N, C-alpha and C positions, 0 to 999 in steps of 0.2 A: 545588833543596829539600830540606833536612837530614830526617836520618832519623825525627827525632823528631815536625819538622812533618807529616811524612806521615804518621804515626799517629795523631796529631792527628787530622786531616782524615777516614781512615778512620773514625776511633772516631765524628766528627760525623756521616758520612753515614750509620753503622749506628743512629745513636739516631734519625735522620731515617727511616728505612725500618722502626723498630720502631713509631716514633708513627704512620706512615700506616696501618698495618696492625692496629692495637689498634684495641679500642673508639672510637666516633664522641666528640670533645674534649666536644662539647656537643650539645643537643638540636637545633640547627638542622639539622645534619649531615642525622639520621633522616628529616627532611620536604623535604631538597631530592630537586630531581628525576633527581639520577644516582645516589641512594642506592638500593639493593635490600634490601628487607628479609628476613628467612629465608621468609617462608613463597612469595613472590616469588622467591625462588635456588631453592627445592625445586622449584616448578613451572616455573622454567625448566629446570631439570637434566632433568626428567620430557618436557619438550618435546621437548628437544636428543634424548634416548634415543629416543623416540618416531620420532623424523625418518627414523632409520637403516633402520625397516621400513615407511616408504612406498614404494611399488614401482610403486602401480596410482592412477589418477586417483580410485577410489571411497575409496581407502584416506586419499590427501590429502584428500579432503574430512572424512572421518571424525577424522582430526588435526587438522584446523583449527579444523575448528566442534565438535571437541569437548576437547581438553587446552588448545588455543591460545587456545580462547576462554572460558579461567579467567584466563589474563592478558591478554588485550587483547581487552576485550568489543567486537564487533560485529556489525551486522546485516547487512553482504553484505561480501567480499574479491574486491577485481579484482586478479586476477592478468596483467600485459601483457610479450609478449615481444617484441621488435624484431625484425623480420624482415631479418636482414643489414645493408646500409644505407640500404635504403628506409624511409621515416616510416612504413608500415605496421605493425601488432602482430599477434602471433597472442595472443587474448585467453580465459580462463576465469575466470569467477566463482563464487564457493562462497555458500553462503546458507541459516539455516535456514527464514527467511521466505519469502514465498508467492512472492516476486519470480523471473520465469524467466530463467534462467542466458542461454540464446539471445538473449533481448532486451537483456539487459545487454551482452552482448559487441558485438551489432549498434549499439549506440545509445556503446559507448566507440571502436571502431573509426571511425567516420564521424562522430564529434566533431570539429569545427573552432574549438571553443572556451574551453570547461572542460578538458578534457587535455591542449592545449598549455599552457593557463594554469599546469596542476600542474606540468607539466615545467621550466617557465620557474621557478617559485617553488623549485621545488625544488634546481634546476642555482645558481640565482641565493644560494641557503641554504649555497652549497659543498657540496651533494650530502649535506645533512644532513635528518634528517626532518623535517617540516613538520606543522602542524595549521591546517584553515581551515573556516571555517564558511562554506558557497555563500550560506547565505542572508542574512548580514550583509555579504559581501563583492559580492551584485549580479551574484551566477555561474551564475545559473539561468535567465532570461528568453531566451538565446541559444543555449542548450543542452538538447537532448533528453535526454542524461544528466542534467544537473541537473533537468531537471523530475524527470524517474523517481527519483531519490537523493528530492529533494523528500517526492517521493509516498507512499514508504515510511519518510519520517519519518529518513533516514537523512543529513541536511543536513552534519554535521561528519566531516570526511575528516582521517588520517592517512596520510602521503604518504610512502613513501620508496621508494628504489630502487638497483639496481647498475650500475656503469658500468666500460669497459672502461681501460685505460692511458693513451688520448689525451682520457678525460673525455666520452667519447660514451655516450648514456643506453643501459644493455643489458635492464633489466627494471624495471618500477613497481610496485608494489602499494600498492593504495588499502584502509584498513579505513576503511568508512563506518559510522556508528553514529548513536544519536540526540545531540542537540545537549549537550555537558557530560560525556556520559562518558568521553571521552579527555582524561584530566588530563594536564597536562605531565609526570610524570614516565612515561608511555606514551612520550614518544620515546625516551627511552633504552633500554626495555626494545625499542623495536621495532629500533632501531638494533643490538640483539645479536644480534635472533632474524633479519632481513631476510635475510642471507648463508645461512642453514639453511636459510629457506623459499624464496630461490632454487632452492636445490642441489636441495631437494625436489622442486620443481614441474617443472626442467626434465627431472629423471631420469624422471618420471612421462611425460611425452612422447618420450623415447628409449625408454622400454618396452612403450611401448601397443602398437604393433606382435605384438610377440613375448608380450605377456599376453593378445591377443585372440584370436592366434591358438591358445594352450591354450586357450581357455574353450572350452565344446562349444558347436556350431553353434546353437542354440535360443535361447542366451544374449547373441548377438552381432546377431540378428535384430531389429527393433524390432517386431514381431510375437510377442517371447518372451513376452509376457504377452495376456490376455483384454483387451479393455476395460474391462470390471467391476474388473478386476485392476489396469490404470493408473489408473481412476479413485480409489478405494481409496490407492494409494500416493500417486495425486499428494495426496491429505487428510491423509496422512501426514508428508507435505512438508510440509505448511501448519499441522502440532503437530497435529491431531484426533487425540482418541483414537479407539476401538472404537466405545465407545457413541456419540458426537457423528458419525462418519461411518456407522453405522447409521440415524441419525436423518435425515442430509440423504440417504443412498442409497434408503432405504425397506428396509433389509435388519435382523436381529436380528443384535446384538452376537457370537452364538457363530457365524453366518454369517463377519461381519465376520473375527471371529478366524483361522476355516479357511482365509477368503481370503489372510490375510497370511500365515500359513504355508507355503502354496504358491507366496506370491510369494518367502519367501525361499526354500523350494529351488529353484527354477528361476534363481535367479538366484544361486544359489549363494553364496549370505551366510549370517552367523551373525544377524544384527538387523535391526532397523527404519531405524536408522542404515548401517549398509550396503547396506541397499536401496535408499535415497535415494540415497546416494553412487552405486553404480551405476547406476541408473537415468539421472542426471543426466549420467554418463560416456556412457552409449549412448544419450542425447537420448529417453529413453521418454517424456518428457513432452511431446515436440513434438505438437501438436495436439489434445493434452486439453484439455477444457474446465474454464478459471478462474473459472466461476462462483462 
């Protein structure tokens, strides 16, 4: 190839690159699933930045149920990590609803129909994120997990994961939400976020023993809080205000406020969201009535 021909090819390539990175050529691109608007891009940057500050389970809870919710709305997030070469999973779930994480974790680990189906669909889709509506696809009847998701009206599942060099699943993440919440463009967003989600969650598993070792003994024990304080925290977890909690428990809002302050001090956290996250990590809700 002559030198002048090389220059022409290079010039054409540069023009192609310039067109590719400039403003969309038409309005269709702005509504395509792969296009990220400036607000989403800013949110994505904040999420990635905050992920670097996640070191414990309750920080992971605050991160996923806080800044991440702004980009990918969900009622429940299930995180599953395969245990070595077995078919078993280590499972954690995070939600701002009244769903018990221990219940979801157990149902996911024992499920023999819905979970294998989610994995198969994801693998068949060449490890790309997928969206399924478990009601429309009749995936509820034979699955305890499916029935529980349907009960909390989180029937639409946005599924993505990670795999090793041999194409074997390493981790699976399920964003469960109400039908119609996960638009198609969320597929591209979750594709960008899952590697960071995986890294942050696995990091909390690695540092958990050290973090608990540095925590005062009273906050490591299941009896770190009184029964009433556990009940108040449980109602906070279920989205109730101090006034509503007072009406439920027969207490004045002032008494509830004082108890909330005691809870924050005992758990060594700054706010209600952090308190809920730490309570989930320490399993403080186990045995607390959900009536």
